[in-house]
KEVOTOR-109787 format. One record per atom (N, C-alpha, C, O): x, y, z. Coordinates in nm, 4 decimals, always signed. Atoms other than C-alpha are relative to their C-alpha. Example, Ala and Ser with C-alpha at 12.3 -4.5 7.8 and 13.67 -1.06 7.14 Angstrom:
# residues 2
+----------+----------+----------+
!        x !        y !        z !
+----------+----------+----------+
!  +0.0890 !  -0.1190 !  +0.0000 !
!  +1.2300 !  -0.4500 !  +0.7800 !
!  +0.0900 !  +0.1200 !  +0.0000 !
!  +0.1936 !  +0.1181 !  +0.0665 !
!  -0.0820 !  -0.1190 !  -0.0060 !
!  +1.3670 !  -0.1060 !  +0.7140 !
!  -0.0770 !  +0.1090 !  +0.0730 !
!  -0.0261 !  +0.2198 !  +0.0899 !
+----------+----------+----------+
END
This chain:
# residues 119
+----------+----------+----------+
!        x !        y !        z !
+----------+----------+----------+
!  -0.0542 !  -0.0918 !  -0.0998 !
!  +9.0934 ! +10.0351 !  +7.6075 !
!  +0.1188 !  -0.0650 !  +0.0702 !
!  +0.1286 !  -0.1874 !  +0.0791 !
!  -0.1214 !  +0.0443 !  -0.0666 !
!  +9.4220 ! +10.0091 !  +7.7931 !
!  -0.0165 !  +0.0156 !  +0.1500 !
!  -0.0790 !  +0.1104 !  +0.1976 !
!  -0.0070 !  -0.0148 !  -0.1435 !
!  +9.4688 !  +9.9461 !  +8.1597 !
!  +0.1393 !  -0.0355 !  +0.0493 !
!  +0.2096 !  -0.1162 !  -0.0115 !
!  -0.1274 !  +0.0258 !  -0.0639 !
!  +9.7742 !  +9.9460 !  +8.3835 !
!  -0.0258 !  -0.0655 !  +0.1344 !
!  -0.1053 !  -0.0160 !  +0.2143 !
!  +0.0169 !  +0.0751 !  -0.1234 !
!  +9.7983 !  +9.6951 !  +8.6656 !
!  +0.1299 !  +0.0054 !  +0.0778 !
!  +0.2338 !  -0.0406 !  +0.0306 !
!  -0.1171 !  -0.0182 !  -0.0847 !
! +10.0386 !  +9.7751 !  +8.9474 !
!  +0.0019 !  -0.1029 !  +0.1118 !
!  -0.1021 !  -0.1516 !  +0.1560 !
!  -0.0165 !  +0.0911 !  -0.1117 !
! +10.1772 !  +9.5496 !  +9.2152 !
!  +0.1350 !  +0.0249 !  +0.0658 !
!  +0.2229 !  +0.0884 !  +0.0076 !
!  -0.1280 !  -0.0037 !  -0.0670 !
! +10.4556 !  +9.5276 !  +9.4692 !
!  +0.0122 !  +0.0949 !  +0.1169 !
!  +0.1124 !  +0.0917 !  +0.1883 !
!  -0.0062 !  -0.0912 !  -0.1121 !
! +10.3749 !  +9.7980 !  +9.7197 !
!  -0.0185 !  -0.0711 !  +0.1319 !
!  -0.0588 !  -0.1873 !  +0.1367 !
!  +0.0157 !  +0.0580 !  -0.1314 !
! +10.3705 !  +9.7399 ! +10.0898 !
!  +0.0745 !  +0.0776 !  +0.1054 !
!  +0.1179 !  +0.1907 !  +0.0835 !
!  -0.0687 !  -0.0577 !  -0.1144 !
! +10.5276 !  +9.8125 ! +10.4239 !
!  +0.1399 !  -0.0580 !  +0.0092 !
!  +0.1583 !  -0.1795 !  +0.0018 !
!  -0.1382 !  +0.0437 !  -0.0080 !
! +10.9032 !  +9.7975 ! +10.4571 !
!  +0.0744 !  +0.0882 !  +0.0997 !
!  +0.0406 !  +0.2052 !  +0.1178 !
!  -0.0807 !  -0.0762 !  -0.0943 !
! +11.1586 !  +9.9055 ! +10.7148 !
!  +0.1026 !  +0.0859 !  -0.0725 !
!  +0.1418 !  +0.0539 !  -0.1847 !
!  -0.1069 !  -0.0797 !  +0.0613 !
! +11.4115 ! +10.1786 ! +10.6432 !
!  +0.1205 !  -0.0866 !  -0.0335 !
!  +0.1612 !  -0.1729 !  +0.0443 !
!  -0.1105 !  +0.0799 !  +0.0486 !
! +11.6978 ! +10.0371 ! +10.4446 !
!  -0.0414 !  -0.1215 !  -0.0797 !
!  +0.0425 !  -0.1866 !  -0.1419 !
!  +0.0500 !  +0.1150 !  +0.0723 !
! +11.4791 !  +9.7694 ! +10.2934 !
!  -0.0220 !  +0.0279 !  -0.1469 !
!  +0.0100 !  +0.1355 !  -0.1973 !
!  +0.0198 !  -0.0073 !  +0.1440 !
! +11.3820 !  +9.7052 !  +9.9346 !
!  -0.1395 !  -0.0453 !  -0.0384 !
!  -0.2008 !  -0.1280 !  +0.0290 !
!  +0.1241 !  +0.0422 !  +0.0633 !
! +11.0701 !  +9.6731 !  +9.7241 !
!  +0.0180 !  +0.0062 !  -0.1499 !
!  +0.0991 !  +0.0832 !  -0.2014 !
!  -0.0001 !  -0.0007 !  +0.1451 !
! +11.0118 !  +9.5982 !  +9.3600 !
!  -0.1431 !  +0.0195 !  -0.0484 !
!  -0.2291 !  -0.0656 !  -0.0257 !
!  +0.1307 !  -0.0294 !  +0.0547 !
! +10.7132 !  +9.7581 !  +9.1908 !
!  -0.0074 !  -0.0446 !  -0.1452 !
!  +0.0901 !  -0.0349 !  -0.2198 !
!  +0.0241 !  +0.0407 !  +0.1373 !
! +10.5656 !  +9.6242 !  +8.8701 !
!  -0.1252 !  +0.0681 !  -0.0514 !
!  -0.2190 !  +0.0936 !  +0.0241 !
!  +0.1169 !  -0.0578 !  +0.0652 !
! +10.3229 !  +9.7789 !  +8.6256 !
!  -0.0100 !  -0.0590 !  -0.1395 !
!  +0.0776 !  -0.0378 !  -0.2233 !
!  +0.0212 !  +0.0649 !  +0.1281 !
! +10.1858 !  +9.5819 !  +8.3340 !
!  -0.1152 !  +0.0660 !  -0.0741 !
!  -0.2231 !  +0.0859 !  -0.0182 !
!  +0.1029 !  -0.0569 !  +0.0857 !
!  +9.9912 !  +9.7380 !  +8.0502 !
!  -0.0675 !  -0.1110 !  -0.0792 !
!  -0.0017 !  -0.2018 !  -0.1300 !
!  +0.0751 !  +0.0988 !  +0.0759 !
!  +9.7183 !  +9.5368 !  +7.8855 !
!  -0.1074 !  +0.0696 !  -0.0814 !
!  -0.1451 !  +0.1833 !  -0.0533 !
!  +0.0998 !  -0.0550 !  +0.0889 !
!  +9.4631 !  +9.5919 !  +7.6150 !
!  +0.0494 !  -0.0018 !  -0.1432 !
!  +0.1488 !  -0.0664 !  -0.1764 !
!  -0.0379 !  -0.0055 !  +0.1414 !
!  +9.4787 !  +9.6679 !  +7.2471 !
!  +0.1093 !  +0.1049 !  -0.0168 !
!  +0.0825 !  +0.2208 !  -0.0488 !
!  -0.1164 !  -0.0872 !  +0.0022 !
!  +9.8264 !  +9.8171 !  +7.2501 !
!  +0.0753 !  -0.0178 !  -0.1303 !
!  +0.1110 !  -0.1291 !  -0.1689 !
!  -0.0792 !  +0.0028 !  +0.1215 !
! +10.0041 !  +9.9073 !  +6.9318 !
!  +0.1476 !  +0.0262 !  +0.0285 !
!  +0.2349 !  -0.0368 !  -0.0312 !
!  -0.1363 !  -0.0292 !  -0.0393 !
! +10.3154 ! +10.0548 !  +7.0899 !
!  -0.0016 !  +0.0791 !  +0.1297 !
!  -0.1021 !  +0.1404 !  +0.1657 !
!  -0.0177 !  -0.0750 !  -0.1233 !
! +10.4448 ! +10.2066 !  +7.4123 !
!  +0.1267 !  +0.0826 !  -0.0124 !
!  +0.2330 !  +0.0310 !  -0.0469 !
!  -0.1160 !  -0.0869 !  +0.0026 !
! +10.6750 ! +10.5038 !  +7.4255 !
!  +0.0591 !  +0.0086 !  +0.1413 !
!  +0.1238 !  -0.0855 !  +0.1874 !
!  -0.0550 !  -0.0161 !  -0.1341 !
! +10.7672 ! +10.6391 !  +7.7680 !
!  -0.0831 !  -0.0753 !  +0.1030 !
!  -0.2052 !  -0.0848 !  +0.0914 !
!  +0.0640 !  +0.0575 !  -0.1169 !
! +10.6873 ! +10.4540 !  +8.0872 !
!  +0.0691 !  +0.0580 !  +0.1227 !
!  +0.1878 !  +0.0902 !  +0.1186 !
!  -0.0618 !  -0.0585 !  -0.1170 !
! +10.7446 ! +10.5832 !  +8.4338 !
!  -0.0785 !  -0.0212 !  +0.1270 !
!  -0.1891 !  -0.0752 !  +0.1278 !
!  +0.0590 !  +0.0061 !  -0.1323 !
! +10.6687 ! +10.6004 !  +8.7998 !
!  -0.0027 !  +0.1388 !  +0.0613 !
!  +0.0964 !  +0.2117 !  +0.0577 !
!  +0.0173 !  -0.1215 !  -0.0770 !
! +10.5350 ! +10.8962 !  +8.9940 !
!  -0.0359 !  -0.0381 !  +0.1426 !
!  -0.0738 !  -0.1519 !  +0.1702 !
!  +0.0446 !  +0.0239 !  -0.1358 !
! +10.4667 ! +10.9295 !  +9.3615 !
!  -0.0632 !  +0.1260 !  +0.0565 !
!  -0.0306 !  +0.2379 !  +0.0168 !
!  +0.0707 !  -0.1098 !  -0.0625 !
! +10.2425 ! +11.1439 !  +9.5734 !
!  -0.0261 !  -0.0334 !  +0.1465 !
!  -0.0938 !  -0.1311 !  +0.1783 !
!  +0.0253 !  +0.0121 !  -0.1424 !
! +10.2451 ! +11.1797 !  +9.9491 !
!  -0.1167 !  +0.0904 !  +0.0371 !
!  -0.1464 !  +0.1855 !  -0.0352 !
!  +0.1133 !  -0.0837 !  -0.0408 !
!  +9.9485 ! +11.3257 ! +10.1386 !
!  +0.0378 !  +0.1473 !  +0.0090 !
!  +0.1366 !  +0.1835 !  +0.0729 !
!  -0.0241 !  -0.1422 !  -0.0014 !
!  +9.9316 ! +11.6984 ! +10.0848 !
!  +0.1143 !  +0.0466 !  -0.0872 !
!  +0.1497 !  +0.1644 !  -0.0852 !
!  -0.1145 !  -0.0333 !  +0.0832 !
! +10.2184 ! +11.6882 !  +9.8384 !
!  -0.0343 !  -0.0094 !  -0.1476 !
!  -0.1329 !  -0.0717 !  -0.1870 !
!  +0.0123 !  +0.0048 !  +0.1447 !
! +10.2548 ! +11.7369 !  +9.4666 !
!  +0.0388 !  -0.1375 !  -0.0518 !
!  +0.1233 !  -0.2057 !  +0.0063 !
!  -0.0395 !  +0.1225 !  +0.0666 !
! +10.2709 ! +11.4372 !  +9.2391 !
!  +0.1271 !  +0.0258 !  -0.0802 !
!  +0.1298 !  +0.1124 !  -0.1676 !
!  -0.1306 !  -0.0225 !  +0.0602 !
! +10.6320 ! +11.4108 !  +9.1287 !
!  +0.0488 !  -0.1239 !  -0.0730 !
!  +0.0174 !  -0.2371 !  -0.0364 !
!  -0.0637 !  +0.1092 !  +0.0732 !
! +10.8212 ! +11.2026 !  +8.8795 !
!  +0.1077 !  -0.0635 !  +0.0862 !
!  +0.1908 !  +0.0059 !  +0.1447 !
!  -0.1042 !  +0.0761 !  -0.0671 !
! +11.0310 ! +10.9322 !  +9.0400 !
!  +0.1037 !  -0.0475 !  -0.1004 !
!  +0.2235 !  -0.0251 !  -0.0831 !
!  -0.0889 !  +0.0531 !  +0.1021 !
! +11.1765 ! +10.7664 !  +8.7332 !
!  -0.0789 !  -0.0230 !  -0.1269 !
!  -0.1987 !  -0.0510 !  -0.1227 !
!  +0.0629 !  +0.0238 !  +0.1287 !
! +11.1020 ! +10.7315 !  +8.3655 !
!  +0.0987 !  -0.0706 !  -0.0913 !
!  +0.2202 !  -0.0561 !  -0.0778 !
!  -0.0830 !  +0.0713 !  +0.0958 !
! +11.2292 ! +10.5136 !  +8.0859 !
!  -0.0660 !  +0.0086 !  -0.1361 !
!  -0.1855 !  -0.0174 !  -0.1503 !
!  +0.0490 !  -0.0126 !  +0.1358 !
! +11.1922 ! +10.5711 !  +7.7150 !
!  +0.0080 !  -0.1335 !  -0.0723 !
!  +0.0697 !  -0.2287 !  -0.0245 !
!  -0.0008 !  +0.1243 !  +0.0768 !
! +11.1378 ! +10.3087 !  +7.4509 !
!  +0.1404 !  -0.0427 !  -0.0389 !
!  +0.1681 !  -0.1619 !  -0.0518 !
!  -0.1375 !  +0.0303 !  +0.0341 !
! +11.5046 ! +10.3329 !  +7.3593 !
!  +0.0878 !  -0.0358 !  +0.1179 !
!  +0.2042 !  -0.0712 !  +0.0997 !
!  -0.0731 !  +0.0409 !  -0.1180 !
! +11.6116 ! +10.2649 !  +7.7164 !
!  +0.0590 !  +0.1118 !  +0.0836 !
!  +0.1096 !  +0.0859 !  +0.1929 !
!  -0.0523 !  -0.1099 !  -0.0794 !
! +11.7181 ! +10.6093 !  +7.8319 !
!  -0.0874 !  +0.0219 !  +0.1221 !
!  -0.2085 !  +0.0005 !  +0.1174 !
!  +0.0703 !  -0.0128 !  -0.1269 !
! +11.6220 ! +10.6868 !  +8.1900 !
!  +0.0203 !  +0.1372 !  +0.0610 !
!  +0.1181 !  +0.2062 !  +0.0322 !
!  -0.0084 !  -0.1206 !  -0.0801 !
! +11.5570 ! +10.9825 !  +8.4152 !
!  -0.0458 !  -0.0331 !  +0.1412 !
!  -0.1387 !  -0.1115 !  +0.1604 !
!  +0.0314 !  +0.0232 !  -0.1391 !
! +11.5451 ! +10.9859 !  +8.7933 !
!  -0.0106 !  +0.1315 !  +0.0743 !
!  +0.0595 !  +0.2280 !  +0.0440 !
!  -0.0001 !  -0.1103 !  -0.0939 !
! +11.4463 ! +11.2295 !  +9.0584 !
!  +0.1294 !  -0.0024 !  +0.0799 !
!  +0.1821 !  -0.1093 !  +0.1107 !
!  -0.1250 !  -0.0060 !  -0.0744 !
! +11.7513 ! +11.3500 !  +9.2458 !
!  -0.0072 !  -0.0758 !  +0.1324 !
!  +0.0927 !  -0.1316 !  +0.1778 !
!  +0.0147 !  +0.0623 !  -0.1295 !
! +11.6141 ! +11.2099 !  +9.5681 !
!  +0.0128 !  -0.1515 !  -0.0032 !
!  +0.0316 !  -0.2140 !  +0.1012 !
!  -0.0054 !  +0.1463 !  +0.0084 !
! +11.6224 ! +10.8523 !  +9.4386 !
!  +0.1190 !  -0.0496 !  -0.0804 !
!  +0.1392 !  -0.1706 !  -0.0914 !
!  -0.1157 !  +0.0424 !  +0.0781 !
! +11.9350 ! +10.8491 !  +9.2247 !
!  +0.0948 !  -0.0831 !  +0.0851 !
!  +0.1265 !  -0.0480 !  +0.1987 !
!  -0.0887 !  +0.0904 !  -0.0708 !
! +12.1622 ! +10.5658 !  +9.3234 !
!  -0.0703 !  -0.1015 !  +0.0853 !
!  -0.0073 !  -0.1962 !  +0.1325 !
!  +0.0759 !  +0.0933 !  -0.0820 !
! +11.8861 ! +10.3878 !  +9.5124 !
!  -0.1073 !  -0.0746 !  -0.0792 !
!  -0.1338 !  -0.1920 !  -0.0532 !
!  +0.1075 !  +0.0594 !  +0.0793 !
! +11.6106 ! +10.3212 !  +9.2584 !
!  +0.0500 !  -0.0287 !  -0.1407 !
!  +0.1363 !  +0.0419 !  -0.1928 !
!  -0.0309 !  +0.0345 !  +0.1370 !
! +11.6367 ! +10.1542 !  +8.9202 !
!  -0.1288 !  -0.0316 !  -0.0746 !
!  -0.2071 !  -0.1164 !  -0.0319 !
!  +0.1155 !  +0.0280 !  +0.0829 !
! +11.3712 ! +10.1630 !  +8.6519 !
!  +0.0436 !  -0.0870 !  -0.1177 !
!  +0.1523 !  -0.0696 !  -0.1727 !
!  -0.0277 !  +0.0872 !  +0.1129 !
! +11.3574 !  +9.8966 !  +8.3846 !
!  -0.1316 !  -0.0377 !  -0.0664 !
!  -0.2390 !  -0.0125 !  -0.0116 !
!  +0.1218 !  +0.0398 !  +0.0694 !
! +11.1124 !  +9.7595 !  +8.1321 !
!  +0.0233 !  -0.1296 !  -0.0758 !
!  +0.1343 !  -0.1602 !  -0.1191 !
!  +0.0017 !  +0.1221 !  +0.0780 !
! +11.0273 !  +9.4341 !  +7.9641 !
!  -0.1020 !  +0.0231 !  -0.1108 !
!  -0.2226 !  +0.0126 !  -0.0885 !
!  +0.0904 !  -0.0357 !  +0.1091 !
! +10.8832 !  +9.5238 !  +7.6273 !
!  -0.0871 !  -0.1168 !  -0.0445 !
!  -0.2000 !  -0.0968 !  -0.0893 !
!  +0.0786 !  +0.1168 !  +0.0381 !
! +10.7694 !  +9.1693 !  +7.5567 !
!  -0.1221 !  -0.0165 !  +0.0894 !
!  -0.2235 !  -0.0718 !  +0.0468 !
!  +0.1101 !  +0.0104 !  -0.0952 !
! +10.5466 !  +9.1902 !  +7.8645 !
!  -0.0727 !  +0.1315 !  +0.0211 !
!  -0.1650 !  +0.1387 !  +0.1023 !
!  +0.0584 !  -0.1331 !  -0.0178 !
! +10.4556 !  +9.5592 !  +7.8315 !
!  +0.0001 !  +0.0412 !  +0.1465 !
!  -0.0989 !  +0.0927 !  +0.1984 !
!  -0.0102 !  -0.0193 !  -0.1436 !
! +10.5774 !  +9.5964 !  +8.1859 !
!  +0.1182 !  +0.0893 !  +0.0345 !
!  +0.2252 !  +0.0791 !  -0.0255 !
!  -0.1052 !  -0.0830 !  -0.0539 !
! +10.7800 !  +9.8557 !  +8.3710 !
!  +0.0176 !  -0.0345 !  +0.1474 !
!  -0.0793 !  -0.0634 !  +0.2175 !
!  -0.0331 !  +0.0351 !  -0.1369 !
! +10.9546 !  +9.7894 !  +8.7011 !
!  +0.0709 !  +0.1164 !  +0.0673 !
!  +0.1332 !  +0.2001 !  +0.0020 !
!  -0.0767 !  -0.0937 !  -0.0801 !
! +11.0913 ! +10.0025 !  +8.9782 !
!  +0.0590 !  -0.0757 !  +0.1176 !
!  -0.0120 !  -0.1129 !  +0.2110 !
!  -0.0708 !  +0.0621 !  -0.1102 !
! +11.3503 !  +9.8426 !  +9.2004 !
!  +0.0418 !  +0.1088 !  +0.0970 !
!  +0.1151 !  +0.2005 !  +0.0600 !
!  -0.0246 !  -0.1020 !  -0.1005 !
! +11.3708 ! +10.0440 !  +9.5205 !
!  +0.0842 !  -0.0607 !  +0.1113 !
!  +0.0396 !  -0.1513 !  +0.1818 !
!  -0.0910 !  +0.0453 !  -0.1034 !
! +11.6660 !  +9.9876 !  +9.7502 !
!  +0.0298 !  +0.1135 !  +0.0971 !
!  +0.0055 !  +0.2306 !  +0.0677 !
!  -0.0368 !  -0.0985 !  -0.1019 !
! +11.7851 ! +10.1632 ! +10.0643 !
!  -0.1139 !  +0.0969 !  +0.0264 !
!  -0.0944 !  +0.2184 !  +0.0285 !
!  +0.1188 !  -0.0832 !  -0.0160 !
! +11.4355 ! +10.2892 ! +10.1263 !
!  +0.0069 !  +0.0838 !  +0.1265 !
!  +0.0585 !  +0.0409 !  +0.2297 !
!  +0.0039 !  -0.0960 !  -0.1085 !
! +11.3853 ! +10.5886 ! +10.3502 !
!  -0.1442 !  +0.0350 !  +0.0335 !
!  -0.2321 !  +0.0208 !  -0.0515 !
!  +0.1366 !  -0.0434 !  -0.0320 !
! +11.0788 ! +10.7121 ! +10.5372 !
!  -0.0533 !  +0.1057 !  -0.0961 !
!  -0.1735 !  +0.1109 !  -0.1221 !
!  +0.0406 !  -0.1034 !  +0.0939 !
! +11.0722 ! +11.0045 ! +10.2950 !
!  -0.0513 !  -0.0568 !  -0.1322 !
!  -0.1129 !  +0.0152 !  -0.2107 !
!  +0.0508 !  +0.0644 !  +0.1205 !
! +10.9949 ! +10.7558 ! +10.0175 !
!  -0.1458 !  -0.0421 !  +0.0130 !
!  -0.2067 !  -0.0849 !  -0.0850 !
!  +0.1383 !  +0.0401 !  -0.0221 !
! +10.6552 ! +10.6852 ! +10.1704 !
!  -0.0939 !  +0.0834 !  -0.0862 !
!  -0.0920 !  +0.2063 !  -0.0801 !
!  +0.0907 !  -0.0680 !  +0.0913 !
! +10.3896 ! +10.7701 !  +9.9136 !
!  -0.0821 !  -0.1041 !  -0.0746 !
!  -0.0557 !  -0.2241 !  -0.0669 !
!  +0.0671 !  +0.0818 !  +0.0996 !
! +10.1416 ! +10.6325 !  +9.6679 !
!  +0.0802 !  +0.0101 !  -0.1287 !
!  +0.1076 !  +0.1198 !  -0.1775 !
!  -0.0772 !  +0.0048 !  +0.1231 !
! +10.3356 ! +10.5252 !  +9.3628 !
!  -0.0929 !  -0.0353 !  -0.1151 !
!  -0.1690 !  -0.1318 !  -0.1083 !
!  +0.0894 !  +0.0151 !  +0.1131 !
! +10.1609 ! +10.5542 !  +9.0293 !
!  +0.0790 !  -0.0257 !  -0.1272 !
!  +0.1794 !  +0.0399 !  -0.1548 !
!  -0.0597 !  +0.0330 !  +0.1275 !
! +10.2530 ! +10.4009 !  +8.6998 !
!  -0.0611 !  +0.0866 !  -0.1092 !
!  -0.1804 !  +0.1169 !  -0.1072 !
!  +0.0453 !  -0.0787 !  +0.1140 !
! +10.2293 ! +10.6051 !  +8.3825 !
!  +0.0636 !  -0.0540 !  -0.1266 !
!  +0.1782 !  -0.0990 !  -0.1260 !
!  -0.0530 !  +0.0449 !  +0.1280 !
! +10.2701 ! +10.5111 !  +8.0197 !
!  -0.0625 !  +0.0789 !  -0.1131 !
!  -0.1810 !  +0.1118 !  -0.1095 !
!  +0.0461 !  -0.0607 !  +0.1238 !
! +10.2414 ! +10.6805 !  +7.6831 !
!  -0.0192 !  -0.1124 !  -0.1003 !
!  +0.0766 !  -0.1787 !  -0.1400 !
!  +0.0363 !  +0.1191 !  +0.0759 !
! +10.0625 ! +10.4283 !  +7.4668 !
!  -0.0796 !  +0.0378 !  -0.1240 !
!  -0.1649 !  +0.1265 !  -0.1204 !
!  +0.0805 !  -0.0104 !  +0.1213 !
!  +9.9315 ! +10.4085 !  +7.1131 !
!  -0.0975 !  -0.1159 !  -0.0019 !
!  -0.0573 !  -0.2322 !  -0.0006 !
!  +0.1024 !  +0.1012 !  +0.0181 !
!  +9.6040 ! +10.2236 !  +7.0901 !
!  -0.0856 !  +0.0385 !  -0.1205 !
!  -0.0409 !  +0.1132 !  -0.2075 !
!  +0.0840 !  -0.0247 !  +0.1171 !
!  +9.3132 ! +10.2363 !  +6.8478 !
!  -0.0317 !  +0.1477 !  -0.0196 !
!  -0.0587 !  +0.1907 !  -0.1317 !
!  +0.0346 !  -0.1411 !  +0.0062 !
!  +9.2498 ! +10.6028 !  +6.9295 !
!  +0.1205 !  +0.0905 !  -0.0201 !
!  +0.1044 !  +0.2115 !  -0.0364 !
!  -0.1204 !  -0.0790 !  +0.0127 !
!  +9.6092 ! +10.7170 !  +6.8974 !
!  +0.0765 !  +0.0071 !  +0.1299 !
!  +0.0551 !  -0.0739 !  +0.2201 !
!  -0.0813 !  -0.0162 !  -0.1195 !
!  +9.8559 ! +10.8369 !  +7.1564 !
!  -0.0833 !  +0.0529 !  +0.1167 !
!  -0.1671 !  +0.1418 !  +0.1012 !
!  +0.0654 !  -0.0457 !  -0.1213 !
!  +9.7331 ! +10.8783 !  +7.5100 !
!  +0.0872 !  -0.0324 !  +0.1202 !
!  +0.1717 !  -0.1218 !  +0.1160 !
!  -0.0678 !  +0.0245 !  -0.1264 !
!  +9.8656 ! +10.8956 !  +7.8631 !
!  -0.0915 !  -0.0827 !  +0.0894 !
!  -0.2081 !  -0.0484 !  +0.1091 !
!  +0.0758 !  +0.0879 !  -0.0873 !
!  +9.7514 ! +10.6174 !  +8.0930 !
!  +0.0641 !  -0.0045 !  +0.1373 !
!  +0.1859 !  +0.0042 !  +0.1521 !
!  -0.0435 !  +0.0057 !  -0.1389 !
!  +9.7740 ! +10.5936 !  +8.4678 !
!  -0.0534 !  -0.1249 !  +0.0680 !
!  -0.1660 !  -0.1680 !  +0.0431 !
!  +0.0475 !  +0.1046 !  -0.0872 !
!  +9.7556 ! +10.3070 !  +8.7089 !
!  -0.0742 !  +0.0584 !  +0.1186 !
!  -0.0817 !  +0.1802 !  +0.1346 !
!  +0.0769 !  -0.0438 !  -0.1158 !
!  +9.5503 ! +10.3223 !  +9.0255 !
!  +0.0885 !  +0.0406 !  +0.1172 !
!  +0.0427 !  +0.1096 !  +0.2083 !
!  -0.0918 !  -0.0327 !  -0.1066 !
!  +9.8547 ! +10.3542 !  +9.2479 !
!  +0.0162 !  -0.1137 !  +0.0983 !
!  -0.0765 !  -0.1913 !  +0.1214 !
!  -0.0284 !  +0.0995 !  -0.1026 !
! +10.0165 ! +10.1320 !  +9.5058 !
!  +0.0739 !  +0.0682 !  +0.1144 !
!  +0.1667 !  +0.1461 !  +0.0923 !
!  -0.0541 !  -0.0662 !  -0.1175 !
! +10.1030 ! +10.2368 !  +9.8581 !
!  +0.1338 !  -0.0609 !  +0.0391 !
!  +0.1475 !  -0.1828 !  +0.0499 !
!  -0.1290 !  +0.0389 !  -0.0550 !
! +10.4632 ! +10.2228 !  +9.9730 !
!  +0.0184 !  +0.0746 !  +0.1313 !
!  +0.0154 !  +0.1976 !  +0.1351 !
!  -0.0193 !  -0.0588 !  -0.1315 !
! +10.5196 ! +10.2815 ! +10.3420 !
!  +0.1324 !  -0.0487 !  +0.0570 !
!  +0.1565 !  -0.1690 !  +0.0669 !
!  -0.1313 !  +0.0314 !  -0.0548 !
! +10.8678 ! +10.2950 ! +10.4907 !
!  +0.0031 !  +0.0495 !  +0.1441 !
!  +0.0017 !  +0.1700 !  +0.1692 !
!  -0.0012 !  -0.0364 !  -0.1405 !
! +10.8762 ! +10.2889 ! +10.8681 !
!  +0.0596 !  -0.1130 !  +0.0824 !
!  +0.0588 !  -0.2290 !  +0.0412 !
!  -0.0578 !  +0.0985 !  -0.0886 !
! +11.0450 ! +10.1128 ! +11.1550 !
!  -0.0981 !  -0.0390 !  +0.1092 !
!  -0.0660 !  -0.1221 !  +0.1942 !
+----------+----------+----------+
END
């Protein structure tokens, strides 16, 4: 079975930066898309950023120019560099990955990491 381990969340002041990491482990044959979602209390879970195996990326309009998604395929890890953070960025951030394991393709989710932006 595959698991995703997230790290890097925390409390930061507006204008500050955080770097989230999500590492996939287990019997992994390949990883296609990886991405980050976020969900604030009472809100829908929305895509923040995604990166394909070939390196193409997609970002939510609200984070374009401030966030950067990247991946290290050797480590099966996806990162989210978050700069110029705003209070509106406060949410639980969840890692997602499309992974081939012994059972075939499946979508995996991390447990989430809290990001709080406040002064």
